[in-house]
N, C-alpha and C positions, 0 to 999 in steps of 0.2 A: 542435407545430404540425408535421403531415406535409408534408414540402415537394411542391409540386408535379410528379408526374410528366408527363416530356415524352417522346414519341416521335419518333423519329427518321424523317426521310423516306423512303421507297420510293426505292431508286435507279432512275433510267428507263432507264439504258444499261447495260451490260456494263462491268464493271472489272476490271483487273488483267490474268491470262494466262489464254484460254479456247481451246476448239476453233474456230475459225471455219470454218463453212459456205460463207460468202460475204460479200459487202460491197454494200452501197448507196452511190453516189456522189451526195450530194445537188447538185441541180443551182441552189440559191441560194448554197452554199459553193464547189462547184468549177465550175470552167468546161467546157465539153464536152470541148475539147481534151486539157485536164489530164487531165480522167476516162476519156478514149480512154489517153491514155498510161500509165496507173495499171493499167487494165484489161489491158491488152497485156504490162505488167510483172509481172502476177501471173497471166497465164493458164496453165495446167497441162491436160493432155490430158483431154479428158470435161467441162471446163467449159463453160457457158453463160451468155450474157448475155441481160436483159429490160429491157424500157422499163415504166417505170413512174411512177405519178403524183411521187414522190418524187426520181427521179434514173435512171440507169440503175444494175443490177442485177447483180453476178458470181455464179453458183453455180457450188460447186466441186465436183469430182465423190467427193473424198475432203477430209475436214476436216482443217485442218493448224492448229497451236496457234500464235499469235499474242499480244503485247501491244497490248491496247486502244488506250493511248496512242501507238503507233508504227505501228498499222494505218494501210493507203491511203485507208480510209474506214470510214463507219459498220460496225462489226462485227455480224454476223448467226450466231446460235447455233442449230444444227438441235433442235426442238421438235416432238416429233410425227412426224408426215411433211412439216412445213412448215421454215420458219428465223424466227427470233424476233431482235428488234434491241435486247430487256432482258427482265428479270425482270419480265415484266408481271404485272396482276393475274390471279386464277383465273380462266382459261377453258378452253371445251372445247379436246380436242387439235385442233394443226394438221393440214390434210388435204394431200394432195399438190399442189405448187404455190402453197400458199397462205404469206403473210409476213405477219408482224406487227411493225408501226413505228409509232412516235408520229408523230402530224401534228395541229398546233395545239393541243397540251397534252393530246390524248387518242389513245387505241389505236385503230387501224385494219388492216385487212385487205385487203393486194395480192393480186389472183390472177395468178400468172404462167403464161400459157397459150401454147400455140404459134404464136398470132397474135402475142404481143408479143416472141418473138424476134428479136436483134438477129443481122448479120453481122458480126462484126470483120475478116473478111479483107479487105473493102470500105474500111475506113478506111486500110489501106496505101496511099499513093500512090507508084507506081514510074513516073509520065509524068516527071518532072523529072529521074530518077537517069539517069546516063552511064555509057556505058561505058568502062572503061580501055584503051588501047591499050598493047599487049606487043609486045616485039620477039625475035626468036629470040636464043639464046646461042651457037647454032652446036652442031656436032655433038657428040655426047659423047665423051669420052677414051674411047679402048678399055681396057679394063679386064684386069689380068693375074693369071689363076688358075693359083696355085702348084699342082703338083701335091702328090697327098697323100704324106707319109712312108711307108716302105714299114714294114709290120707289125712289130712288136717280137717278140723270140723269148721268150716268158715264162717259159719252163723256164730258158732259161740265166739271166735276169736273177734268177729267183729259186733258181740253184744245184739244179732238180729233175731226177733221170735221167730219161732218156727213155722212152718209155711202154712197158708191158708188151705181149707179143706175144697175150697173152689177153685183151686190152682188146675186141675185136670180137666174140667168143663171148661177154664178160659184157654187153656192151648188147645184143646179139641177146636173151639168156635173160632181160633185163629189158623188152625189146618185147613178149614172149611174152603178159603177161596182158592188154596193149591189145585184140590179136586176140581174146582169149578174150572180154573184156568187147564186142566188137564183135558176137559170137557169141551174145552174153547179151542184147544191145540188140534183134537180132534176134528170136529167142526173145519177149522182153518185146513187139514188135510185134506177134508172131503173137497172143500172148495177148490183147494189147487189141483186137484184129479177133473173137477170139471171144467178148471179153466184150462187147463192142458189141452182137454177134449176140444174145448171151445176155439182154442187156437189152432189145433190141427183142421178144424172144419172149418175155418177162416183162411188159414193158410191154403188148403184146398182150393176155395175159391178164387183167391187171388194167384195163387200158381195158372191155375185154369184161363183166368185173366191175361196175367203178365207173362205169357210164355214167351219161347223164342223169338216169335215173330213182333212182340211188342218191345224188344229190347232199342236200345239205341245204336246208332253206325259208328260209333266212335271206334278209332283203330285202335284195339286193345286186346290181350290175351285171353280167351276163352274163361270164364268165371266156373270155380269149382262147382260141380256136381252138387245140388242142395243147398247152395248159399241164398239165402232169402232175398225177397227184392224190397226195394228201398220202403216201398208204400207199406209191405207188413211190419217192417222194421220201426215205422213210424206207430203203428197200430199197436204193434206189441210194448213201444216204449207210453204210450198211454194208458193201456191197460193195466202194465207196472205201476207206473205212478200213483193208481187210483188203488189200488189192491195192496202198495207197500204202505198208504198212510194208515192202515188199520193194524189189529194185533199179527197180520200176515209179513206185514214189513219186519216187526221186531223177530220173530222166527226165523226168516231167510235172513236177518243180520246175524243172530247166534249162530246159523248154521254158516254164513262164510267165514265168521270170526273160529268157530271151533275147526274149520275146514284149514286157515292158514296156521293157527297156532299148529296144527297136527303134521301137516308139509313142515314148517318150519323145524317142530323137535326130531322128524326123521333126519332130516337134511344136518342138523346138530349132531344127532346121533352116527352118523355115517351109513345110515341104511338108505343108499342112493338107488338102488331098483325100485323100492315100493315106492319112494320118495319122488321120483321122476315120471314114474308110471303115472302117477295123478296130478301132477303138477300141472299149472296152467300158465299161459303166456302172459308174460308183463304186458302186452298190449293189450290184456282185459284186466288189468289191476290200474293202470293209468291211462283210459283211452282218450286221444286227442280230443274226439267229439263225444259229447253226451249218448251213452249207449243204457237200454234199459238193463235193469240187474239180472244175473245169471241165476235161474231158477234151479240148476244142477251143475254141480260139481264134483270132483273125482271120478270120473270116468276115467277107466283103467286101460292103457295103451297097449296093443298087442307086441309092439318092438319100438325098441330107442332108436330111431335111425331119423335125419333129417326128412322131413317131407318137402318131395319136390316143386311143390305149388306153397305161395305165401300164406298163412292162416290169417284170415281177416275175422277179427273179433266182432261178432255180433251182438255181445252181451258183455257184462264188467263186474267187479267187484269193486267198491268203493273202498279206498285205503287214502290214507295220507301219504306225502311226499318222505318221511321218515320209514313208515314200513315197507313202502316200495323200494326205497334204496336198502334196507337192508335183506329184503327177499333177494335184490339184483345180486348182493354180494353175496349170498348165500348161494346162487346158482354159480357163479364164476367159482366160487371155492369148490362145488363139486365139480365143475368142468375141469380144475387144476386137479383134484384128486382121481377122477376118471382120467386124464392124461397120461399121469404118473402111473397108473394101473395096466397102462397101454389099451384101454377102451376106447380107443380113436374115435369110432362112428358114434359112440352115445355121447361123448366130449362134444362132437361137432353138432349133435341135437340139442345139445342145452344153449348152445350160440345159436344155431340158425332159428329154431322154434321156441323157445323157451325166453331167448334174450332178444330175440329178432334180428341177429346181427349174422345175416349168410355170409359178408365178405369175411370175419374171421373165421367162419366155420372151414371157407374153402380155405383159407391160408393155413388153419391147421392139417385140415388133411393134405395139403401139398407139402407141408414140413413133415408129414410122416411119409411120404410117397405116395399116399392114395390118390393118385393122379386121376384114375377113371372116375371115380366117386365125387372128385372134387371138381372135373367136367362138366359131368352130368348135373352136380349142384349149380355150377355156375351157370350154364345152358338155360336151367331152370327157373334160377332166381333172380340172377342177374342177368335179364335181358338185356338191358340196357348197356353192357358192355362187353359184346361179344368176344374184342379182343382176347379177354382174360380167357373165355371158352376156350377158344382156338389153340392159346398157347398148352390149356393143360390137356387137352385132346393130343398135341403133340408129344407132350411129355408122356403120356399114355400110350403110345404108340399107334394110336387110331387115327390114320392119315385120311381115310374116307369120312370119318366125325368132322374132323378139322377142315376138309375142304366146302362140306356140307354147309357148316356154319359161317366160313369166310365167302362163299357163293352167297349165301344169302342175305349177309349183311355188306359184301362189298369192301372187307376188310383185308383181304390179302396185307397189302403194303404195312398198314397199321401192327399188325400181328408180326410180320418177319422184323417191324423194328423193334418190336419188343422183346422177340425171343433174341437178337442178337447180343442184349444184354443179359449175357450168362449162359445160355443156350444156343452157342453158335452151330453148333452141329444141326439143332433142331430147326433153325433159320436156313440155312443151305438147303433142307430137303423140302421147307416150305417153298423157298424160291425155286427150287425146281420143278414141282408138282403145280405152282402157279404159272410158271411158265409154260408147261406143259398143258394146262386147259386153254390160255390165251392161243397158241398155236393150233389146238386143236378146233378152236372158235374161228380161225381164220386172222386173229390178229398177231400178225407175226412181228409187227415192228414192237408193241407191248410187252409181247413173249421175248424179244431181243433185250431190250430194257429192262426185263424183270431178272433175267440169268445173266445179264452182261458181268456183276459183280463177282460171279462166282467165275475164278480162274479155269477149273477145271472144265467148266459149261462152255469155254469160249466156242471149240469145235461144234457143238450140238447148235448156239446160236447163230454162227455162218450157216449152217445149214438151212435153220430157218430163214435167215436172209436170203440166201438160194432160192428156196421158196416161193418166198415174195415177189422178189424179182420175175422168177417163172409165170407166176399168176397174171402179170402185166397189169395190175390195176392201178389203184391210186398209189400204192404203197411201193410200187416199182421204182420210182425215181429215186424215193429217200433212203430205201434199204440197197440200190445200187451204190450210191454216195456214199454209202456206210459201210458194203464190201469193198470197193476200192479202197477205202481209208486203210481198213482192219484186216485184210486179208494178205498173205504172204505170199501170193503171187509175183512174178516177175510183172515190171513195169510194163513193158510192151505188152504181155498178156492182158494185164488192166485197162491199159489204153485202147488197145485192140475191140475189147469188150465194149467200153463205155461208148466208143464211135458208132460200134454194129448196133447198139441198143438205139443208140438217137441217130440214124442215118435215113429214115423216110423223110417226105417233104411236104406231107399233110399237116392240117392245121392241129390236128393232134400230135402229129409228132413234135412240131413246133412248140406244142405246150407241154410235153414230154422234156423236152431240152432244155427248157428255162426252168423248168421244177428241178431238173436233176441240177444245172447250173447253180441254183439257188441253194438246195441243197449241200453243194461241194463250197460254197461259200460259208457258210455256218460251220463248217468243219475246222478250216483253219489250220490244217495239216500242211506241208510241203507237198505231200503226195496229191491232195485235194486242191492247192491251189494251181498245181499244174496243169492238172485235168481241168481247171476251170478256163485256164488260158486257151485251151485248144478248142473249148465248147464256145467262147463269146464270139468269136466270129459266125458261127452259124445262127446264135440267137440274135446277130443283129441283122443277119440276111432275113431271116424269117421276119422281122419287124419291117423290112423294106416291101419284099416281094409278097408275104402273105397276110401284112397287115394284121398281124397279131395287136393285142392288146398292152403289150409292154410298154412303158412309157420311158421320156429320156432320163428321168432321176434312177429307176430300177439301174437300168443300163449303166448309168455312172457309177452307183453304189457295187455292181459287178465289177467292173471293170479296177475300181479302187482296193477291192478284196484281193484280185490277180495280181497288182502291182502293176497292170501293163498301162504304163503312161503314154506308151505311143497310141493305142487303140483310144484312149480317152482323150488323145489330142484331136485324134482322126473324128470322133463322136461330134464335136462342134461344128464339123463342115457338113455333117447330113442335113437334109432338110427338116424343118420343123414337122414334127409327125400331127397331123391333122386329130383334133378330138374327135371321138365318137361321138354324134350326136345322140340326147337326150331325149327321151318323153317327155310331150309337153301336154297339158288338158288343154290349152287354146288350141292347139293343132293336133286333133288325135290322129294316130296313126291307123289305117283301114284295109283288113284284107280279107280273102274271100276264096275257100274250097270248093272247088267245083268237080272236079275229078273224082271216081268213083273205083275202090277195089272191089277184088273176087272174096277177099278174106274180112272178116271182122276183128277187130284188135278189140279185147274184152277191158285190156289195161296195159299198161307201159310203163316200164321205170328205165330211168338214165342210169350206166354204170359209170364209177369215177373214172374210168378210161375212156369217157366217150359214147360208147356203144349203147344199145337199146337192149332190154328185155320185153319182149310182148308175149300176152298172154292170148290164147286163140281159143281157148275154151276145151271142147273136145279135141281139137286139132294139135295141141300140145303147147309148147313154150318155145318163141325162137329168139337168137340170139342174133342181135341186126349190126351193121355197121352203122355209122353215123348217115350215111347215102341210104341205107333200106335193105342191102345185101343182106341173104342171110346166110350165118356164118355157121350155124350148127341148130338143131331141133331136138328138144328134149320128149321124149316120149311121154308125158303126164299130162292129163288134162287140168287146165288152170282156168280161172277165170279172174281170178284178184293176185297180184305179186308181192309178198313183202321181202324187202332187201334189206340185208347186212351191212352193217354201216361199213365194211372192211371191202363190199361191193364183190366179194368172191363166192358167195353162196346165197340162196334165197329159197323163201318157200312159197309154194303153188298152191292156192285154194278154190276148191272146185264143190259149189253145193249139188248136194244130193236129195234135198227133199226133206220136210219134217224139221228143219231146220240144223241137219245135220251136214256136215262139210267134210270132204276128203282132203286130205293135206299131204302134199309131197315135197322131200327136200331136193333140193337142184345145187348140184357142185358144180359151180361157172368155171372153176380152174381145170378140174379135173374132166369136164363134160359129163358128168353123172348124173343121173337122175332116179329117185327109188321113193316108193310111196313109204308114207311114216305112220300117219295117224285119222281115225274117224272121229268126229268131235262136234257136239252142238254149241255152235259160237252164236253170241249176240254181237259182239262188238271185238275189233283186234286193232292191236297197233300196225301202222304200215311200215315200221321197221324193225327191226331188232339187232340187239349188239353181238351176235354171233353166238352166243351160251341161250339167255332167254328170251322169251319171247310174251309178250302182256296180251292176254286174253280173257273175254269177259263171257260169263255163263248166267246171265241173270242178275241174281244180286251178290255174285263174288266174282271177282278179279283173282287172277294168278298169273304167275309167272311158269310157263312151261320150259323145263329144261328141254331145248332142242337137240342136244347131243347125247342124251338119255335113249333106249332103242324105243321106249314105251312113255305110255302118258307119266310124268312125274313131275309135281309142280315144285319149287323153290321159296316161294312166296307166295300169299294169300291175303285178302282181306274181304271183309262184308261191308256192305253199306247200307243204308236207309232206303235205298228203294232200287231201281233197274240201272244198269250204266249203260248209258246210251253209247258213251264212245270213249276208247283208251286211244291215248298218244305219247309218244314221248321223242326224244332227241336226245344226242350224248350226256346231257348235264340234266336236265328233267324231266320229271313223268307226270301226267294230267289225267283224270278222270273224270267225267262228267256223269252224275247220277241225277235220275229223276225219281223226285220225290213227292210226295203229297202237299206239301207247303211250297213247292219249287222245284230248281235244279240246284243242284250242290257241286262245285268246279274242287276239286281234290288234287293239291300242288305236291310234288315229292320231290325230291333232291335224287341224285344217281345212287345215293346208299337206298332208297326207298326208305327214308325217313319222313313221316310227315309233316310239311313246314305250312302248310294253310289250308284254311277251308270257307269257300265264300259261297253264299246262297245268290241265286238271283232269281229273277221273276219267274212263277208257275206260267206252265204252259196255257193255261186255259185264260190269261189276263190277256188285256190290251198294254203292251209293253211301252208305249210312249204315251197314252192317254188322249189319242188325239184319232179320229177315224172310226169308220166299225170294226169289229174285233175281228181277226184271222181267222179263217175255216180249218186248218191244218196245217202241221207242219211241213213245210216242200224239200227243206235242204238243212242240212248240219254241216259244221266244219270244225275240226278241233286243232290243235297246234299243242305243242307243250305250254304255251306261254297264252293261247289267245283261245277264245269261241266264237262263232259267226253262225248267227240262226236264221233263215229264212222262211218267214210265214205269209201264206197265199192270203190277200182279201179278194177273194172272187176267182174270176178269169182274168181280170186287168190289169192287176196292181199285185204288187209283194213289198213286204217291208223285211227287213235285214237290219238285225242288231248285232253288235260287235262288242265282245270285251275283250279287252289287250291289256292285261294286269288289272292295274285302277283304274283303267282307262274307259268309257264306253262310248260309243258310238251309233249312229243310226245311219239308214240308206233306204229312200225309197226306188223302187224299179217300177219299169213298164212294162206288163206282162208276167206271165208264169215263171218263178224260179225253179229250174230245174237241176242245176250245179251249184256248189259252193267251194272254192278253195282259197286257203288265207295261208298267207306268209306273214313274215316279220316287214312290215311297212307295206303290204300288198295287199288285195284281196282281188278276186275273180269271180264272176256272175255270169250263169248261163240262162238266157231269159229268152222265153218263146213267145212272139205275138199272137195276135189273132188270128194271123192269115198263116200262121204254122212254121214261121223261119226262127233259126236257131240263131243266136247272136252271144256269142261271148265277149263279155267288157271286162277291162283291164283297169283298175281305180288303184290311187296311191293313199295310203294312212299316213296321219301325222299325231302323235300323242302331243297334247298341251293343255293348258290350265284355263278354265274360265277367270277373267279378271273380276267379275263380281263376286261370284260364289268362291271362287279356289277351286272348284271340283276339276279332277280331271277328267278330260273331254279329249274325245278320238276324232281328228279331223279326216271326212273321206273326201277325197278329191274330185274332179268331174274324170269323165273317161278318156283315161289316155291312149288307148289302144283295143280296136275291135277285129273280132275274128266273126265272119258269118261261116256259117256251116250248111246253109239252105235247110232243107227238109229233114236230113239227118239227126240224129240223138247221140249225145255225147256219152261214151262209156268210161272214159277216165279224165280227170283234170288234176293233174299233179306241179306244186313246187317244186323246182330242184334248183336249190342256188339263184342263178338270174336267169332264170326260163323256167316257162310254164307250159308243159307238156300235155296234149291233148290226144285221145284217140277217139273214135267215133264209131257209127254201126257202118259207116261209107267204106271201112278199111283204110281210114286216113291217121295217118301220124305228122302232128304239127310241133313244132318248138320255135315259142314265140321268147326274144330277148325282150325281157321286163325294163332292160335300162336304155333300148335304142329303138325297139319296137321291129327287128328285122324277123323275118319269118324262116323257117325252114320246115319243109314238108315232103313226103312222098307216101306213095301210095301203094300198100301190099299187094 
């Protein structure tokens, strides 16, 4: 019989010899006077004492090795960025200021903040001390100083004969080379002056050639003014190597050695002001890449403050690792002395500029509550960590700067999570600011989610829910479901409002009923399930009478969520809902538009509510029902429309000539319109998130703040060529650049961080390598993930090249291509034949891999649907979810279902 295995208990505290980062003196075991005595006995420079619920805590600057059984208190060992009293169970890494201690049989975390700091100097009682009386011992006895003995005659002691009479001439001959060396040094100095003049001349030539127009298009912060180009550094390095091999190299080496000795002597003597004004960064002493030697050292600084841009070393001083480590230790010692003297900014200068550790400098400034300066330094030097800058701006009480950085980097959620660890009040303020910004942009659902954790902001969140429901767009069903669950209104009032909001009998009303039922099923509260039971039968009636697309599985899921067993059993006796036919390339669907209207729609977009927004040029913008009825007219001219993701607002764009466009803001929920800006635009995104709109002005792409009264950009990037197109969706952004070597497609995520750069063939090349080269670019379509380019070959054919991610496909068209539209899994082309007839063709795309080469291939199927528009010209072609929207010069607006081929259209 196998004996039963026993597991040893987990040790609760540290045992043996450990590196202690601090001690806790439990108040239940050690009295307050004894704890203070032990703290003062263990005190070292840089230590700090905090008040905790368990007792006073001493945190050491440097860890020391102690035996746990002989320690003055409970031993704390560094764990992550905090301290731990023992090998605790698996927990997340501790943060700065957190201490993990056992209490009442379980582990708990104590947070040591500046508010918990103790002042040990107040523990010293000096009032009872008495001064000792002293008496003089009289004048000191005079000291007798013996005269030095006469110098001994060395030659006589060693029996050496007298010096020769030729001694003086020999010494004079030996001193002659020194004068020659001095003359050589003068010649070397003259050569150095000529060399510097030659450097300035060559630098001017290269600066004129390598100007801003020759820089690369990588996304990076602008280089500091005066930074030499890489080619000039290479020329300087070559010249330096040639000159350093002669006597000039010996002189430069002596100059470097003298400078380092003088700097180290001043640092050791405590003359910090002189030493730091002439000190050079460690990056110039120990460069990662070979750099030319420095010709000039010791340039005095006007002030000792951290610079807002990282200092890039263009020359170096050759030292060994030991001298580099010694100078680094002297810099850190100077930093400690400056901090002890209260010269905080100068200590931060040593960390940020000389030691090149801006993170330590920011932590130092924050520790001394210099929040504004720390925030400026974090934003300038640590651009990769915007959350740190946002937190510091909030601690500095500069909310506008915090919002600016958070909007630029899309970092609200991360900054709030970081502020909640120690700065709960600032976290709440940032939540409310974030929610207000989202509500101003029409993103009410996100605004409610942002402020809902704040209990005092629940009434404000409920008002935002009311605004979303009143807007009547895509957010209305979800927001109405949330209002029904969270509202304190009586049950009868909630039920009547829900039934009134979903009482229509159109297909749009049926869609909203199903979305509301689905949202209620996800809440799973008693009130939500009761309301779901009242909506199930109307949803089932819509499926039978209006032939909605809800299938039996979705209805069964809703019945199970509501717990309506009777309705679920009745569902089995309903006839099987026929599946909607899908498009098939073997039998393409064909439609023809014949009637003509009185107005011309220049652009059209579908709103989430199912309504349409049509731009009529100088006639304004019309809000249309699904059947074409005019619901409202916005009196602002527009030929292009840019719709917000929430569907409650839009931008109208109208060209004024010379590349300038007039931009208007349309409030669809409030039925208001106003002129906004006049800008020169070369390309722009067809949608925006309610806050920022991406536009292109030649070589620059920027995000315009739609909420600002004037033109203001929150993000900017410069490319290597001209931006042909800019497009986005809720998850990604794509920019297509036209460069000398071809086209480049830059992909960004939703935080505007560059993720990939892909190069495509140049516009002047034959892309597939077969047939005559094309004559011009006919049409271009760009989405956030794909690019399609139509190229004309004469008047009878066109060639379309499609890139979808890593997949590439081609398509040959008969006739000239006038329009391209691209969506995930589909492409639409508008071709005009030799007789002038225009046909819109819909094809499906599918990504696969070549069996032989393994390359990603994008297969394009045959035509699945055709829409003939006779001799009219298409003015807009847009994909919207599962439909293809078109508008033409004959005043016809058509909607083609890309799944079934069904067509709905009307005439303006």
